[in-house]
N, C-alpha and C positions, 0 to 999 in steps of 0.2 A: 878374413878380410879386415882391413883397417880403414877407418874414415877419420881424417885428421885435418885441422886447419893450421896447425903449427908446423914450421919447417922441420923442427927437431923430431916431431912425432911422425912425420912422413918418412924422414930418414931412418928412424928406428924401425918403422914398419918394413921398409925396403931391406934393411940389414937383417931383420928377423925372418926373412924368407916367406912372408905372407903371400898368398896367391893373388890377392888383389889389394892394391893400396890406392885409395881415393883421396885426393887432396881437395879441400874446400877453399876456394880463393875468395877470401873476404876483403883483401887489401891489394888487389891487382898485382898478385905475385905468382901468376900462373906459371911463368917461365921458371921461377925459382923452385916452385913445388915440383915441377917435372924434373928439374935438375937434381933434386934431392931424392927422386925415385918414385914419384906418384905415377901410377899407370894411367889414371884418368883424373882430370881436373874438372870440377863443377863450380858454378857460381854460388849455388845455394843447395841446402839439403833437400829441398823440394824436388830437385832433379834426380834424387836417389830413391829408388824403391827396392825393397827386398822381400822375398817370400820364401817359404820352405814347403816343398812338396810333402804332404803328410803321409803318403803311401796309400791314401784312399782316393778313389775316383768314382765316376758315375757308372762304371761298368762298361764303358765304351773304349777304354784304352788298354792295350796290351803293352806292358812296360818292361824294359830292362834297364837296370842301373849298373854302371861299371862294365868294363869290357872283359870278356872271358873267351880267349881264343878257342878253347876246347868246346865251347857251347855255340860258337858262331855259326856253324853249319845249320843247326836246328833253328837258331834265330832267323837266319836268312830265309828258311823255308816258311816259318810261321808268320813272318812279316812280308810275305809276297803280296804283290799288288796286281790286279788284273780286271778285265771286263768281259770275259767270255770269249773274246776274240784273241787276245794274247795276255799272258801273265808273266811277270818278272819277279825274280827272287829279290828279297829285300837286302841286297848287299850295299855296303858303303859305296859312295860315288867314286872313291879313289881305288876301290878294290880291283885286283886282278886275280885270276885263278891261281891259287897256290895251296899250301898245306892248311891254310886257315879259311880263306874265302873261296866262293864259287859263284861268280856271276852267271846267271842263266835266264834266258827269255824263251818262252815256248808259245807256238801258235796253234790254235785249234785246227786239227786235221793236217798238220805239216809233218809228214813222216818220210823216212828214207831207209832203203835197205842197203846193207853192206855185207861183204863176205870176208871172213877171216880164216887164215890157215893156222889151225891149232894142231901141232904135232902131226902134220900130214893130212889132217882131215879138214875139209872146207865146211865152215859153220856160217850160216846166213841168218842175220838178225835184222828186224825192222825196228827203228827207234824213233821216238819223238825228238825232233831236231832242236838242238840249242842254236838259236839264230843269233845274228850279230849283237854284241853288247852295245846298247845305246846309252848306258848310264856313265860312260867314261867322262868324268869331270874332276880335274885335280888341279893343284897349284903347287908352286914352290916359291920360296922367298929368295930373290936374287938368283944366284947360281947354286944354291944349296940343292940337295936331293929333293925329288918330288915328295910331297907329304905322305907319310905313312905312320901309323901308330907305333911301328917298330922303332922309330927314331925320336920319339917325343915322350915326355912324362905327362901323363894325364892328371889333371887336377879335378875335373868333373866330366862325367859321361852319362848320358841318358838317351835311350832310343825308345820311341813309342809309336805304336801303330794305332792311329785314330780310326777305329772301325766305323764310327758314325759318318765321318767325312771321307774315308778311303784315302788317307794321307799318312805317309811314313815320315816321322820326324826324327832328327838326330841332332843333339846339342852337346857340345863338349868344349872344354877349355884345356889348354896344354902349354907346357914350357918346353921349348926346343933346346938343343945342345948349346946354343949361344945365349941362353937365358931369356929369350924373347917369349913374352906371354901373348897368347892369341885366343880369341873366342871364335868358335866355328859353329854355324847353324845351317842345317840342310833340311829341305822338304822335297818329297817326290810323290808322284801319283801316275796311275794309268787311268785315262779319262773314262768315267763311268757312262757317258752318253755318246761322245764322239769316239767310236770304236777304234779308229786308227791313230789316235793321238795320246801323247804322254808328255809330262813335263817335270822339271826339277829346278830348285833354286838353292844357291849356296850364298851365305853371308859370312864374311870374314872381317873381324875387327881386331887390329893390332892394338894392344894395351900399353906397351912400353917401348914401341919401336915404330919406325917408319922406313919406307924404301920401296924398291920395285918388287912387285908380285907378278909372276908369270902364271897365267891360266892356260890349261890344256883342256879343250873340249873336242871330243872325237867320237867316231863310230868304229867299232872293232869287229871286223869280219873274220878274224883268225881263230875264232872260238872252235872248240871241239866238244864232243860229248865224253866227259870223264868225271861226272859227278857222283858215280857209284863205284865203290871199291871193287865189288865182285865182277864188274864188267871191264876192268882195266886192261885185260889182255885182248879185248875185241877191237877191231878197227873202229875208229871214232871220228875221223874227219869226214863230215857230211857235206861240207860246203866248198864250192869253187867260186873264186872271184869272177864277176862279169864286168863290172865297171865301178870306178870310184871317181868322183868329180868334185871340184871346188866350184860351187855355183856362183857365189859372190863373197864379199868380205866376211859375212856372218854365217853363211850356209854351206853345208857339205851334203853330199848324197852318196849312197852306196847301194850296189846291187850284187847279190850273190845267187847261186843256183845250187839246189840239192843235187848230189852227184849222180843219182840213179832215177829218182822220181821226177826230176826235172822241174821242180817248183822254183820259180823266181821269187826272191824276197828282196824288197827295196826299203831303205830307210832314208829319211831326210832329217837334218838337225839344224836348228837356227839358234845362235847364241848371241846374247848381247850383255854388255857390262855397264854397271853404274858405280859411281862413288857417291854414297848417300842416295838422294833421289835424282841426281843428275846423271844422265846418260853420257858415257865417255866415248869419244871417237878415238879409236886405237887402230893402228895399222897391223892387221893380223899377219902372222907368219904361217904359211901353209905347211902342213906336216903330212908326209906320206911314208908308209912302211910297207914292205912287200906282203903280198897275199891278203890284202883287204883291210888295212888300217888307214883311216883318213881323218884328219882333224886340223885344228888351228891353235896357234899360240897367241895369246893376247897379253901384252906387257902393259902394266898399269902402275903408276906411282901413287902410293898412299901415305898419309901422315898418321901420326899417333892418334888413335881413337876414330879415324875415318872408318866408315862402314863400306866395305867393298861387296857389291852384290852382283852375282852372275846368274842369269836366267837362261835355261836351255829348254827348248821345246822340240819334240820329236814326232815324226809320223812313220807308220809301218804299213806297208801294202804288200800283197803277193799277187802272182799271176792267176791264182785261183779266185780272186775277188770278182764278184759280178758287177757289171755296169761301169767298168773303168776302161780307160784308153790303153794304158800300159803302166805297170806298177812303179817303175822308176820315175816316170813323168808325173804320176799321181803323188808320189811321196814328195817330190820336189815342189809341186804345185801347192800341196797342203801346207808345207812350212812357209811358203811365201805369204800365207795369210796371217802369219804370226807377227806382223808388224804392229798389231794391236797389243794391248797390255797383257802381261802374263796373268795378272789378277783376274782378267775376264775369263780366261780359260780355266783357272783354278776355281772361280766362283761357280761356273756352270757345272764343273765336276762335282763340287760339294752339293749342289742342288740335285744332281742326278742320284747321288747316294741317299739324300734325304727322301726322295720319292720312292726309292727302293725299300727303305726301311719302313715307310708307311704301310707297305704291303707285307713285309716279312718279319718285323719285330715281334716280340712276344713278352710275356710276363711269367715268372716262376715264383710260386708262393711256397715257402717252407717255414717250419717252426723256428729254425736256427737262422738268424738274420745274416750272419757271416757266411754260412754255407749257401744261403740263398743268393747272396751277391756273387760269390765265387762260381757257383754253378751257372748262374745266368751269364756271367762274363765268358766262361769257357764255351758254353753253348752258342753264344753270340759269335765267338771267334770261328767256330765250326760253320755257322751259317754264313759268315762273311766269306769264307773260302768257297763254299758252295755257290754263292752268288757270283763269285769271280770266275768259277769254272764253267758255269752254264747260265747263259743269259739270252736275251732276244737277239744279241749280236751273232750268236752261233746257230740261229734257227735254220739258215740256208746252208750250213756247213755239215758235211757228213761226219758227225762226231757223236760219241756217247758220253756218259758220265764216267770219268776215269777213276781208277782206284784211289789215286792221290791228287786228282785234279791236274791242272796244267802248272804244277808247282815244282816239278823236278823230274828226274830220270829213273826213279826207283822201280817203276813198273813199265818203263819205256813208253808210257802213254797208252798202254793197251787197255781194252775193256774185256770183260769175261766172254767166253765162248757162248754161254747161255744168253747173254744180252745180244750178241751178234745174231744168234738164231732167232730170237724174238723179234729183232728189228727186220730180219729177212722175211 
């Protein structure tokens, strides 16, 4: 990073390939500083603050620095978020199922049986169903390809699971093929107290460019169960589309049904866009794809250093829920309440986790301080996942404590025979 108030210094920083060049405008030369290559221009150094993460934390953060495609599957599992009713793997918001990423969301008690013909023999398996992906939130600059780490050069990358608050954070900066520098920050959560709700927020800041950004916010019901290599030859399409609808300019809703167990699953999603703190009125473009993908494109103009903010709030209901009218109606009605601030939903979620930790937090005392911290942190991560897999939200659902929780498909969501006999 370079901080300069001289035009020549800014130009040297730009030509030197520094990741961030900050120009200090002492003589009303903001335009000239930008023309010479300043990514950000400030009036005074008091507007600039810098810090360095020391590698130490309070024992509440599970952190990854740098992006490692080979490790991504494990990261997505360990960074899963949930509330006992449903759990979602900690995938990037732009991720699609491929050789690196595997988006997955699993509902307590949502199973389906499928038959597979393997070399002339019919094999029947019951699986924990991967329900529609609600985390679809991506962007592109102008007509360029949709954002993917495949197409950019990373300057900084940090992903952290805040176990105290139940929030997954992802912060990165990158340079694209056209030399544009961009900051990207994302947070997401599955609500700890409102069992049907979840949310995410994306902030994008262009450092040395301005122009049109296209946002895509969607629900994807085309998902299958293919998260485990040893099950790849088994039939994996558990869901059929029932209905997909555009409710209004900001809202979409989707309903699918498990193919044999006949469970209806409905999701609603409400998206709104801001530049800075000002809400932007944009004319969305509806997006529909066969077999259960529904979303909206939002086109927004941003200038250099503008902060583009996208907030998406989601509801999940099923036909197995008690005390509801109909799951699609409920999912749609739930997101209609999201006209209130995103921060209200987030703050109530943080409060819910704070109350949980009052009951379940612990202390570990060892002679070795470093070992004490690392042991406590790992144990807290285990506790975090247990609290996501079993909670008061699932008291009325016929479920047990799964071998790997509601975090993936490794055990198909099954419990042991001994536990089934005990419960019987």
